[in-house]
Short mmCIF file of the C-alpha atoms (twelve columns), coordinates in Angstrom:
data_MODEL
# 
_entry.id   MODEL 
# 
loop_
_atom_site.group_PDB 
_atom_site.id 
_atom_site.type_symbol 
_atom_site.label_atom_id 
_atom_site.label_alt_id 
_atom_site.label_comp_id 
_atom_site.label_asym_id 
_atom_site.label_seq_id 
_atom_site.Cartn_x 
_atom_site.Cartn_y 
_atom_site.Cartn_z 
_atom_site.pdbx_PDB_model_num 
ATOM 1   C CA . MET A 1   129.430 86.865  162.186 1 
ATOM 2   C CA . LYS A 2   126.212 88.433  162.257 1 
ATOM 3   C CA . ILE A 3   127.650 91.589  161.406 1 
ATOM 4   C CA . LEU A 4   129.098 89.950  158.241 1 
ATOM 5   C CA . LEU A 5   126.063 88.309  157.219 1 
ATOM 6   C CA . LEU A 6   124.459 91.702  157.473 1 
ATOM 7   C CA . LEU A 7   126.791 93.393  155.242 1 
ATOM 8   C CA . LEU A 8   126.655 90.570  152.752 1 
ATOM 9   C CA . SER A 9   122.741 90.819  152.805 1 
ATOM 10  C CA . PHE A 10  123.152 94.405  152.212 1 
ATOM 11  C CA . VAL A 11  125.475 94.335  149.292 1 
ATOM 12  C CA . ILE A 12  123.357 91.529  147.813 1 
ATOM 13  C CA . LEU A 13  120.207 94.124  148.202 1 
ATOM 14  C CA . LEU A 14  122.159 97.084  146.827 1 
ATOM 15  C CA . SER A 15  123.298 94.593  144.062 1 
ATOM 16  C CA . SER A 16  120.044 93.719  143.245 1 
ATOM 17  C CA . CYS A 17  118.599 97.166  143.344 1 
ATOM 18  C CA . CYS A 18  121.398 98.410  141.305 1 
ATOM 19  C CA . ILE A 19  120.606 95.871  138.530 1 
ATOM 20  C CA . GLU A 20  117.009 96.331  138.842 1 
ATOM 21  C CA . GLY A 21  117.573 99.969  138.050 1 
ATOM 22  C CA . LYS A 22  119.767 99.204  135.064 1 
ATOM 23  C CA . MET A 23  117.056 96.858  133.615 1 
ATOM 24  C CA . ASP A 24  114.384 99.384  134.241 1 
ATOM 25  C CA . ALA A 25  116.800 101.960 132.297 1 
ATOM 26  C CA . ALA A 26  117.344 99.431  129.469 1 
ATOM 27  C CA . LYS A 27  113.573 98.620  129.142 1 
ATOM 28  C CA . GLN A 28  113.011 102.129 128.706 1 
ATOM 29  C CA . VAL A 29  115.400 102.704 125.823 1 
ATOM 30  C CA . VAL A 30  114.198 99.765  124.062 1 
ATOM 31  C CA . GLY A 31  110.529 100.887 124.649 1 
ATOM 32  C CA . GLU A 32  111.389 104.490 123.230 1 
ATOM 33  C CA . PHE A 33  112.933 102.876 120.283 1 
ATOM 34  C CA . LYS A 34  109.849 100.462 119.613 1 
ATOM 35  C CA . ILE A 35  107.637 103.564 119.739 1 
ATOM 36  C CA . LEU A 36  109.500 105.757 117.384 1 
ATOM 37  C CA . ARG A 37  109.993 102.430 115.100 1 
ATOM 38  C CA . GLU A 38  106.227 102.192 114.961 1 
ATOM 39  C CA . LYS A 39  105.655 105.828 114.404 1 
ATOM 40  C CA . GLU A 40  108.110 105.816 111.249 1 
ATOM 41  C CA . THR A 41  106.548 102.533 109.954 1 
ATOM 42  C CA . GLN A 42  102.843 104.257 109.851 1 
ATOM 43  C CA . LYS A 43  104.398 107.642 108.307 1 
ATOM 44  C CA . VAL A 44  105.943 105.391 105.627 1 
ATOM 45  C CA . SER A 45  102.754 103.458 104.920 1 
ATOM 46  C CA . VAL A 46  100.905 106.956 104.874 1 
ATOM 47  C CA . LEU A 47  103.438 108.482 102.446 1 
ATOM 48  C CA . LYS A 48  103.082 105.287 100.273 1 
ATOM 49  C CA . SER A 49  99.181  105.772 100.179 1 
ATOM 50  C CA . ILE A 50  99.633  109.574 99.252  1 
ATOM 51  C CA . SER A 51  102.255 108.284 96.456  1 
ATOM 52  C CA . ASP A 52  99.785  105.751 95.062  1 
ATOM 53  C CA . PHE A 53  96.979  108.407 94.920  1 
ATOM 54  C CA . LYS A 54  99.079  111.057 93.443  1 
ATOM 55  C CA . LEU A 55  100.104 108.369 90.629  1 
ATOM 56  C CA . GLY A 56  96.650  107.510 90.050  1 
ATOM 57  C CA . GLU A 57  95.685  111.165 89.383  1 
ATOM 58  C CA . ALA A 58  98.706  111.745 87.301  1 
ATOM 59  C CA . ARG A 59  100.264 114.403 89.596  1 
ATOM 60  C CA . ILE A 60  103.567 112.407 89.858  1 
ATOM 61  C CA . ASP A 61  104.878 109.860 87.415  1 
ATOM 62  C CA . THR A 62  106.212 106.153 87.735  1 
ATOM 63  C CA . THR A 63  109.787 107.688 87.615  1 
ATOM 64  C CA . ILE A 64  109.128 110.021 90.697  1 
ATOM 65  C CA . GLN A 65  107.074 107.502 92.678  1 
ATOM 66  C CA . ASN A 66  109.882 104.748 92.083  1 
ATOM 67  C CA . ARG A 67  112.278 107.218 93.636  1 
ATOM 68  C CA . ILE A 68  110.121 108.047 96.593  1 
ATOM 69  C CA . ILE A 69  109.621 104.517 97.206  1 
ATOM 70  C CA . ARG A 70  113.300 103.699 96.842  1 
ATOM 71  C CA . ARG A 71  114.059 106.370 99.727  1 
ATOM 72  C CA . LEU A 72  111.492 105.250 101.993 1 
ATOM 73  C CA . VAL A 73  112.736 101.627 101.778 1 
ATOM 74  C CA . LYS A 74  116.232 102.915 102.499 1 
ATOM 75  C CA . PHE A 75  115.313 105.023 105.571 1 
ATOM 76  C CA . GLN A 76  113.495 101.994 106.826 1 
ATOM 77  C CA . GLU A 77  116.498 99.710  106.276 1 
ATOM 78  C CA . THR A 78  118.403 102.038 108.582 1 
ATOM 79  C CA . LEU A 79  116.490 100.791 111.446 1 
ATOM 80  C CA . LEU A 80  116.781 97.103  110.598 1 
ATOM 81  C CA . ILE A 81  120.187 96.896  112.713 1 
ATOM 82  C CA . PRO A 82  119.104 98.614  115.636 1 
ATOM 83  C CA . GLN A 83  115.687 96.534  115.684 1 
ATOM 84  C CA . GLY A 84  118.011 93.616  116.005 1 
ATOM 85  C CA . TYR A 85  119.837 95.099  118.954 1 
ATOM 86  C CA . ALA A 86  116.258 95.998  120.706 1 
ATOM 87  C CA . VAL A 87  115.713 92.173  120.254 1 
ATOM 88  C CA . VAL A 88  118.717 91.031  121.771 1 
ATOM 89  C CA . VAL A 89  118.154 93.494  124.760 1 
ATOM 90  C CA . ASP A 90  114.712 92.253  125.188 1 
ATOM 91  C CA . SER A 91  115.729 88.611  125.289 1 
ATOM 92  C CA . LEU A 92  118.470 89.441  127.919 1 
ATOM 93  C CA . LEU A 93  115.883 91.271  129.911 1 
ATOM 94  C CA . GLN A 94  113.816 88.172  130.509 1 
ATOM 95  C CA . ASN A 95  116.861 86.787  132.694 1 
ATOM 96  C CA . LYS A 96  118.289 89.029  135.218 1 
ATOM 97  C CA . ARG A 97  121.270 86.817  135.571 1 
ATOM 98  C CA . ALA A 98  122.012 86.755  131.901 1 
ATOM 99  C CA . PHE A 99  121.574 90.533  131.776 1 
ATOM 100 C CA . ARG A 100 123.924 91.259  134.756 1 
ATOM 101 C CA . LYS A 101 126.530 88.926  133.062 1 
ATOM 102 C CA . ASN A 102 126.418 90.718  129.707 1 
ATOM 103 C CA . PHE A 103 125.648 94.065  130.833 1 
ATOM 104 C CA . LYS A 104 129.129 95.548  130.326 1 
ATOM 105 C CA . THR A 105 130.366 93.621  127.374 1 
ATOM 106 C CA . LEU A 106 126.872 93.309  125.375 1 
ATOM 107 C CA . VAL A 107 123.860 95.413  126.728 1 
ATOM 108 C CA . LEU A 108 125.695 98.399  127.500 1 
ATOM 109 C CA . PRO A 109 126.925 98.997  123.431 1 
ATOM 110 C CA . LEU A 110 123.747 97.905  122.318 1 
ATOM 111 C CA . LEU A 111 122.006 100.505 124.367 1 
ATOM 112 C CA . ASP A 112 124.402 103.077 123.198 1 
ATOM 113 C CA . SER A 113 123.407 102.312 119.670 1 
ATOM 114 C CA . LEU A 114 119.540 102.344 120.395 1 
ATOM 115 C CA . LYS A 115 120.046 105.462 122.102 1 
ATOM 116 C CA . PHE A 116 121.822 106.888 118.835 1 
ATOM 117 C CA . SER A 117 118.959 105.743 116.888 1 
ATOM 118 C CA . ASN A 118 116.378 107.336 118.942 1 
ATOM 119 C CA . ALA A 119 118.154 110.668 118.998 1 
ATOM 120 C CA . ALA A 120 118.390 110.459 115.146 1 
ATOM 121 C CA . TYR A 121 114.680 110.154 114.904 1 
ATOM 122 C CA . GLY A 122 114.146 113.937 114.483 1 
ATOM 123 C CA . GLY A 123 116.504 113.884 111.488 1 
ATOM 124 C CA . ARG A 124 114.693 111.101 109.975 1 
ATOM 125 C CA . LEU A 125 111.342 112.818 110.755 1 
ATOM 126 C CA . LYS A 126 112.668 115.907 108.585 1 
ATOM 127 C CA . LEU A 127 113.284 113.615 105.653 1 
ATOM 128 C CA . TYR A 128 109.869 112.031 105.478 1 
ATOM 129 C CA . LEU A 129 108.361 115.622 106.138 1 
ATOM 130 C CA . MET A 130 110.149 116.637 102.713 1 
ATOM 131 C CA . ILE A 131 108.923 113.893 100.979 1 
ATOM 132 C CA . GLU A 132 105.272 114.509 102.380 1 
ATOM 133 C CA . ASP A 133 105.497 118.229 101.382 1 
ATOM 134 C CA . GLY A 134 106.703 117.536 98.103  1 
ATOM 135 C CA . LEU A 135 103.718 115.104 97.529  1 
ATOM 136 C CA . ASN A 136 101.289 117.562 98.691  1 
ATOM 137 C CA . ILE A 137 102.196 120.172 95.891  1 
ATOM 138 C CA . ALA A 138 103.130 117.554 93.299  1 
ATOM 139 C CA . ASN A 139 101.447 118.193 89.952  1 
ATOM 140 C CA . TYR A 140 102.120 118.099 86.258  1 
ATOM 141 C CA . GLN A 141 102.864 121.315 83.978  1 
ATOM 142 C CA . LEU A 142 101.270 120.756 80.581  1 
ATOM 143 C CA . PHE A 143 102.621 122.094 77.393  1 
ATOM 144 C CA . ASP A 144 100.907 121.892 73.883  1 
ATOM 145 C CA . LEU A 145 103.584 120.180 71.513  1 
ATOM 146 C CA . ALA A 146 102.684 122.878 68.824  1 
ATOM 147 C CA . ALA A 147 104.136 125.499 71.393  1 
ATOM 148 C CA . PHE A 148 107.532 124.167 70.511  1 
ATOM 149 C CA . PHE A 149 107.631 121.955 67.226  1 
ATOM 150 C CA . GLY A 150 106.071 122.674 63.881  1 
ATOM 151 C CA . PRO A 151 103.831 119.646 62.372  1 
ATOM 152 C CA . GLY A 152 105.805 116.525 62.005  1 
ATOM 153 C CA . LYS A 153 108.943 118.027 63.487  1 
ATOM 154 C CA . TYR A 154 111.038 116.770 66.512  1 
ATOM 155 C CA . GLU A 155 113.532 119.618 66.899  1 
ATOM 156 C CA . ILE A 156 112.804 123.014 68.179  1 
ATOM 157 C CA . PRO A 157 113.572 125.893 65.638  1 
ATOM 158 C CA . GLU A 158 115.832 128.365 66.712  1 
ATOM 159 C CA . GLU A 159 113.249 131.013 66.732  1 
ATOM 160 C CA . LYS A 160 111.485 128.933 69.393  1 
ATOM 161 C CA . SER A 161 114.166 128.450 71.624  1 
ATOM 162 C CA . GLU A 162 113.556 131.442 73.752  1 
ATOM 163 C CA . ILE A 163 109.741 130.239 74.198  1 
ATOM 164 C CA . ALA A 164 111.059 126.829 75.595  1 
ATOM 165 C CA . VAL A 165 113.204 128.809 78.136  1 
ATOM 166 C CA . ARG A 166 110.421 131.015 79.278  1 
ATOM 167 C CA . SER A 167 108.003 128.001 79.494  1 
ATOM 168 C CA . PHE A 168 110.361 125.864 81.559  1 
ATOM 169 C CA . SER A 169 111.474 128.942 83.780  1 
ATOM 170 C CA . PRO A 170 108.555 128.622 86.370  1 
ATOM 171 C CA . ILE A 171 109.489 124.931 86.894  1 
ATOM 172 C CA . ILE A 172 112.886 125.740 87.721  1 
ATOM 173 C CA . ASP A 173 112.150 128.482 89.970  1 
ATOM 174 C CA . SER A 174 109.895 125.836 92.052  1 
ATOM 175 C CA . VAL A 175 112.610 123.360 92.096  1 
ATOM 176 C CA . ILE A 176 115.267 126.051 93.510  1 
ATOM 177 C CA . ARG A 177 112.784 127.453 96.062  1 
ATOM 178 C CA . PHE A 178 111.717 123.735 97.259  1 
ATOM 179 C CA . ALA A 179 115.494 122.932 97.580  1 
ATOM 180 C CA . GLY A 180 116.361 126.105 99.342  1 
ATOM 181 C CA . LYS A 181 113.433 125.547 102.038 1 
ATOM 182 C CA . TYR A 182 115.276 122.356 103.296 1 
ATOM 183 C CA . ASP A 183 118.668 123.044 102.804 1 
ATOM 184 C CA . MET A 184 119.987 119.666 102.674 1 
ATOM 185 C CA . PRO A 185 121.845 117.117 100.291 1 
ATOM 186 C CA . CYS A 186 119.055 116.308 97.737  1 
ATOM 187 C CA . THR A 187 118.232 115.255 94.268  1 
ATOM 188 C CA . ALA A 188 116.220 117.136 91.992  1 
ATOM 189 C CA . SER A 189 114.400 115.165 89.384  1 
ATOM 190 C CA . LEU A 190 112.968 116.881 86.353  1 
ATOM 191 C CA . VAL A 191 110.690 114.475 84.124  1 
ATOM 192 C CA . ILE A 192 109.518 115.245 80.564  1 
ATOM 193 C CA . LEU A 193 106.906 112.935 78.954  1 
ATOM 194 C CA . GLY A 194 106.256 113.286 75.420  1 
ATOM 195 C CA . PHE A 195 102.850 112.183 74.029  1 
ATOM 196 C CA . ALA A 196 101.682 111.568 70.260  1 
ATOM 197 C CA . ASP A 197 98.062  111.140 68.882  1 
ATOM 198 C CA . GLY A 198 97.137  107.907 66.944  1 
ATOM 199 C CA . THR A 199 97.435  108.989 63.587  1 
ATOM 200 C CA . GLY A 200 99.624  107.368 61.023  1 
ATOM 201 C CA . PHE A 201 102.250 108.463 58.651  1 
ATOM 202 C CA . SER A 202 103.109 108.448 54.832  1 
ATOM 203 C CA . SER A 203 105.545 106.050 54.095  1 
ATOM 204 C CA . SER A 204 106.967 108.318 51.333  1 
ATOM 205 C CA . GLY A 205 107.593 111.255 53.557  1 
ATOM 206 C CA . PRO A 206 110.860 112.489 54.921  1 
ATOM 207 C CA . LEU A 207 109.649 112.039 58.690  1 
ATOM 208 C CA . PHE A 208 109.060 108.362 57.806  1 
ATOM 209 C CA . GLU A 209 112.527 107.852 56.566  1 
ATOM 210 C CA . THR A 210 114.115 109.566 59.569  1 
ATOM 211 C CA . LEU A 211 112.020 107.786 62.304  1 
ATOM 212 C CA . THR A 212 112.647 104.379 60.495  1 
ATOM 213 C CA . GLY A 213 116.463 105.341 60.359  1 
ATOM 214 C CA . TYR A 214 116.134 105.844 64.115  1 
ATOM 215 C CA . ILE A 215 114.542 102.354 64.584  1 
ATOM 216 C CA . GLY A 216 116.656 100.629 62.414  1 
ATOM 217 C CA . ARG A 217 114.080 99.061  60.070  1 
ATOM 218 C CA . LYS A 218 111.491 99.851  57.421  1 
ATOM 219 C CA . ASP A 219 108.681 97.322  58.502  1 
ATOM 220 C CA . VAL A 220 107.375 99.536  61.192  1 
ATOM 221 C CA . THR A 221 103.869 100.175 62.731  1 
ATOM 222 C CA . LYS A 222 102.358 103.600 63.329  1 
ATOM 223 C CA . GLU A 223 102.544 102.946 67.048  1 
ATOM 224 C CA . GLU A 224 106.371 102.473 66.806  1 
ATOM 225 C CA . LEU A 225 106.643 105.493 64.525  1 
ATOM 226 C CA . ASN A 226 104.677 107.679 66.967  1 
ATOM 227 C CA . GLN A 227 106.776 106.181 70.040  1 
ATOM 228 C CA . LYS A 228 110.196 107.046 68.481  1 
ATOM 229 C CA . LEU A 229 108.772 110.417 67.547  1 
ATOM 230 C CA . SER A 230 107.628 111.123 71.155  1 
ATOM 231 C CA . GLU A 231 110.929 110.012 72.308  1 
ATOM 232 C CA . LEU A 232 112.882 112.492 69.957  1 
ATOM 233 C CA . ARG A 233 110.609 115.114 71.152  1 
ATOM 234 C CA . ALA A 234 110.967 114.390 74.632  1 
ATOM 235 C CA . ARG A 235 114.849 114.322 74.426  1 
ATOM 236 C CA . GLU A 236 114.820 117.893 72.411  1 
ATOM 237 C CA . LEU A 237 112.819 119.054 75.443  1 
ATOM 238 C CA . ILE A 238 115.176 117.740 78.002  1 
ATOM 239 C CA . ALA A 239 117.948 119.507 76.243  1 
ATOM 240 C CA . GLN A 240 116.167 122.734 76.407  1 
ATOM 241 C CA . LEU A 241 115.587 122.457 80.070  1 
ATOM 242 C CA . THR A 242 118.912 121.037 80.894  1 
ATOM 243 C CA . ARG A 243 120.394 124.186 79.469  1 
ATOM 244 C CA . ALA A 244 117.824 126.471 81.101  1 
ATOM 245 C CA . PHE A 245 118.467 124.979 84.464  1 
ATOM 246 C CA . VAL A 246 122.292 125.213 84.209  1 
ATOM 247 C CA . THR A 247 121.958 128.889 83.112  1 
ATOM 248 C CA . LYS A 248 119.625 129.828 85.968  1 
ATOM 249 C CA . ALA A 249 120.523 127.655 89.018  1 
ATOM 250 C CA . PRO A 250 124.155 128.591 89.827  1 
ATOM 251 C CA . SER A 251 123.132 132.180 90.770  1 
ATOM 252 C CA . PHE A 252 120.955 130.661 93.566  1 
ATOM 253 C CA . LYS A 253 122.454 129.836 97.163  1 
ATOM 254 C CA . GLY A 254 122.665 126.263 98.216  1 
ATOM 255 C CA . MET A 255 122.483 124.584 94.694  1 
ATOM 256 C CA . ASP A 256 125.507 123.065 95.531  1 
ATOM 257 C CA . LYS A 257 123.760 120.619 97.669  1 
ATOM 258 C CA . VAL A 258 121.450 119.635 95.109  1 
ATOM 259 C CA . PHE A 259 122.146 116.950 92.456  1 
ATOM 260 C CA . VAL A 260 119.969 117.465 89.428  1 
ATOM 261 C CA . GLU A 261 118.773 114.805 87.030  1 
ATOM 262 C CA . TYR A 262 117.133 115.138 83.697  1 
ATOM 263 C CA . ILE A 263 114.718 112.502 82.370  1 
ATOM 264 C CA . GLY A 264 113.179 112.525 79.050  1 
ATOM 265 C CA . GLN A 265 110.575 109.560 77.992  1 
ATOM 266 C CA . GLY A 266 108.351 109.096 74.857  1 
ATOM 267 C CA . LYS A 267 105.256 107.632 75.585  1 
ATOM 268 C CA . GLY A 268 104.049 106.961 72.266  1 
ATOM 269 C CA . GLU A 269 100.233 106.804 71.787  1 
ATOM 270 C CA . THR A 270 99.499  106.200 75.405  1 
ATOM 271 C CA . PHE A 271 96.740  108.493 76.700  1 
ATOM 272 C CA . PRO A 272 98.503  111.244 78.777  1 
ATOM 273 C CA . LEU A 273 95.679  112.074 81.559  1 
ATOM 274 C CA . PRO A 274 93.524  109.220 83.200  1 
ATOM 275 C CA . THR A 275 91.140  112.053 84.082  1 
ATOM 276 C CA . ILE A 276 90.203  112.495 80.349  1 
ATOM 277 C CA . LYS A 277 88.041  109.412 79.305  1 
ATOM 278 C CA . ASP A 278 86.995  110.584 75.749  1 
ATOM 279 C CA . TYR A 279 90.255  110.666 73.785  1 
ATOM 280 C CA . MET A 280 90.076  110.527 69.951  1 
ATOM 281 C CA . VAL A 281 92.576  108.965 67.539  1 
ATOM 282 C CA . ASP A 282 93.382  112.447 66.086  1 
ATOM 283 C CA . ASP A 283 92.938  114.072 69.485  1 
ATOM 284 C CA . THR A 284 95.149  117.510 69.907  1 
ATOM 285 C CA . ARG A 285 94.856  116.790 73.543  1 
ATOM 286 C CA . ARG A 286 97.242  113.995 72.855  1 
ATOM 287 C CA . ARG A 287 99.968  115.969 71.358  1 
ATOM 288 C CA . ILE A 288 101.172 117.159 74.609  1 
ATOM 289 C CA . VAL A 289 104.265 117.296 76.974  1 
ATOM 290 C CA . LEU A 290 103.629 116.740 80.794  1 
ATOM 291 C CA . CYS A 291 106.513 117.993 82.749  1 
ATOM 292 C CA . TYR A 292 106.941 116.755 86.734  1 
ATOM 293 C CA . TRP A 293 109.737 117.439 89.232  1 
ATOM 294 C CA . ALA A 294 110.517 116.408 92.631  1 
ATOM 295 C CA . VAL A 295 113.296 117.423 95.006  1 
ATOM 296 C CA . LEU A 296 114.059 114.383 97.325  1 
ATOM 297 C CA . PRO A 297 116.466 113.957 100.368 1 
ATOM 298 C CA . ASP A 298 119.522 111.873 99.727  1 
# 
């Protein structure tokens, strides 16, 4: 009888030590997940702050910032499910009996999922680093509208087509180099913003007729006319940029992983750069195009 009692005590002790070991291992996995999640949360916060700063200095535009924020939110959402798993395991760790009872059916599968999430941290970090790298070099390229368009024109004449291609070539090269550096599925966003000064239009000229035709009515303000003119110019430049990119990009390795989107927006009489505080109504510094680009992980 004494021997049986001793054996029973030994089994109970061994079982207790075994479950303690499993609980310690579970605590380690959950603890690692919490540490990595906190690191990611801090990284996202920093990237959002950098994005806000760059937007304030017009080094990125709202389109690119929205795409950055959208991706950061998406990456964070991938942690919501494993975060719930961690909460469940944490609650079971508070009760040894419940932990033992649910170990095989519940705890083990949840720990496997948490381990997978922890192991994927390096891959997620690469995505954050790509966004940070892009923000660090983000800036605009400024073009004088006179380089492409004649006065009151919104179509690039044939003789200036080659100028447009040459002007956009450095931007295309930068996009291709950046995408090749990371060699992962990504989206390249090419944004052109067209601006106009605050001068009015003669209501008897052909340009007035063309613009009001696009707007769809004659009772328009000069702000509406300049808005439409800037939109048409941005659209024309996007068409030129698209042709230049489509011609050049296929000769570079890895471009099959890059989806390219072209975005043209007319900004009308909006002041182009917040760093310039003394814009005038007919200021030539307002008759410009700003070009932005960003390559972001998918």
